[in-house]
KEKE-3310 file (N, C-alpha, C; in steps of 0.2 Angstrom, whole numbers, plus 5000, padded with zeros to 4 digits):
npx = (4989:4990:4986:4989:4990:4992:4996:4987:4986:4978:4977:4988:4993:4999:5004:5002:5015:5024:5023:5029:5043:5049:5046:5034:5037:5047:5041:5032:5041:5047:5037:5035:5047:5045:5034:5040:5050:5042:5035:5022:5008:5004:4990:4979:4968:4963:4955:4947:4949:4962:4978:4988:4987:4996:5008:5008:5009:5021:5029:5027:5015:5000:4984:4971:4957:4943:4930:4916:4921:4934:4951:4957:4972:4987:5002:5015)
npy = (4966:4949:4938:4925:4920:4932:4949:4961:4978:4988:5000:5014:5027:5044:5057:5074:5081:5071:5067:5064:5062:5051:5041:5033:5027:5019:5010:5004:4998:4989:4980:4976:4969:4958:4952:4949:4940:4929:4927:4932:4942:4960:4968:4983:4997:5013:5028:5037:5052:5053:5057:5047:5037:5040:5039:5025:5020:5025:5016:5004:4998:4993:4998:4987:4986:4996:5006:5017:5024:5020:5015:4999:4991:4982:4974:4964)
npz = (5039:5040:5029:5025:5011:5006:5010:5017:5018:5029:5036:5036:5044:5045:5055:5049:5051:5050:5037:5020:5024:5023:5031:5029:5017:5021:5030:5021:5012:5021:5023:5010:5007:5017:5011:4998:5002:5006:4994:4991:4987:4990:4995:4995:4998:4992:4995:4983:4983:4989:4990:4992:4983:4972:4978:4982:4969:4965:4972:4966:4966:4958:4951:4952:4951:4953:4961:4963:4974:4978:4975:4971:4975:4971:4974:4968)
capx = (4985:4993:4980:4992:4991:4993:4996:4982:4987:4972:4978:4994:4991:5005:5002:5005:5022:5029:5022:5035:5049:5052:5044:5029:5040:5051:5036:5029:5046:5048:5031:5036:5052:5043:5030:5044:5053:5037:5032:5015:5007:5001:4984:4976:4963:4964:4950:4948:4952:4967:4984:4992:4987:5002:5013:5009:5011:5028:5032:5026:5008:4995:4977:4968:4950:4940:4923:4915:4924:4941:4955:4960:4979:4991:5009:5018)
capy = (4960:4943:4933:4919:4920:4939:4954:4967:4984:4991:5008:5018:5035:5048:5064:5078:5083:5066:5065:5066:5062:5044:5036:5029:5023:5014:5005:5000:4994:4983:4975:4973:4964:4952:4949:4946:4934:4924:4926:4933:4949:4965:4972:4989:5001:5020:5032:5041:5059:5052:5057:5041:5032:5041:5036:5018:5019:5026:5010:4998:4995:4994:4998:4981:4987:5002:5008:5024:5027:5019:5011:4993:4991:4976:4974:4957)
capz = (5040:5036:5027:5023:5004:5004:5015:5016:5022:5031:5037:5038:5045:5048:5056:5043:5052:5048:5030:5016:5028:5021:5036:5026:5012:5025:5033:5016:5010:5025:5022:5003:5008:5020:5006:4993:5005:5006:4988:4991:4985:4995:4993:4999:4995:4993:4993:4977:4983:4993:4986:4993:4977:4968:4983:4981:4962:4964:4975:4961:4966:4952:4952:4949:4950:4956:4961:4964:4980:4980:4970:4974:4972:4972:4973:4968)
cpx = (4987:4987:4983:4994:4993:4994:4992:4984:4980:4972:4985:4993:4997:5002:5006:5013:5026:5028:5028:5042:5052:5050:5039:5032:5044:5047:5034:5035:5048:5043:5032:5042:5050:5038:5034:5047:5048:5034:5025:5014:5004:4995:4982:4971:4965:4958:4951:4951:4959:4974:4989:4992:4994:5008:5014:5011:5018:5032:5031:5019:5004:4988:4974:4961:4948:4933:4922:4918:4931:4944:4957:4967:4982:4998:5011:5025)
cpy = (4954:4938:4926:4919:4927:4943:4959:4972:4988:4998:5009:5025:5038:5054:5069:5080:5078:5064:5068:5067:5055:5039:5031:5024:5017:5008:5001:4995:4988:4978:4972:4968:4958:4948:4945:4940:4928:4923:4927:4941:4953:4968:4978:4992:5008:5023:5036:5048:5058:5052:5051:5037:5033:5038:5029:5016:5019:5020:5004:4995:4997:4994:4991:4981:4994:5002:5015:5028:5026:5015:5005:4991:4984:4977:4966:4957)
cpz = (5036:5035:5024:5016:5002:5011:5013:5021:5023:5032:5039:5038:5048:5049:5051:5044:5050:5041:5026:5019:5026:5026:5033:5021:5016:5027:5027:5013:5014:5024:5015:5004:5012:5015:5000:4996:5005:4999:4987:4990:4991:4992:4998:4995:4997:4991:4987:4978:4987:4988:4987:4987:4973:4972:4982:4974:4961:4967:4971:4962:4960:4954:4948:4948:4954:4956:4962:4970:4981:4974:4974:4971:4975:4970:4973:4965)
residu = (GLU:ASP:LYS:GLY:SER:GLU:ILE:PHE:ILE:THR:ASN:ILE:LEU:LEU:LEU:PRO:VAL:TYR:GLN:ASN:THR:GLY:ILE:GLY:ALA:ALA:ILE:ILE:LYS:ASN:ILE:MET:GLN:ARG:ALA:ALA:ASN:ARG:LYS:ILE:PRO:ILE:SER:LEU:THR:VAL:LEU:ARG:PRO:ASN:LYS:ALA:LYS:ASP:PHE:TYR:GLU:ARG:LEU:GLY:PHE:LYS:VAL:VAL:SER:GLU:ASP:GLY:THR:ARG:PHE:TYR:MET:ARG:TRP:SER)
# end
């Protein structure tokens, strides 16, 4: 979701057969390149039990806040 001053990733869902194949990383890296070209950050949320948090951290996203159910992450 392009909000003008940032890109917000709402959902990226891959069937289990396609997970850990590099498809998700390729999608996110493409979004990161577009954000870098425009010099804007990317934000997203991850539910606490979701292992995707580690995936996003490996790509350089940082937790900027959290609540009882999710982590709020940002890349810039």
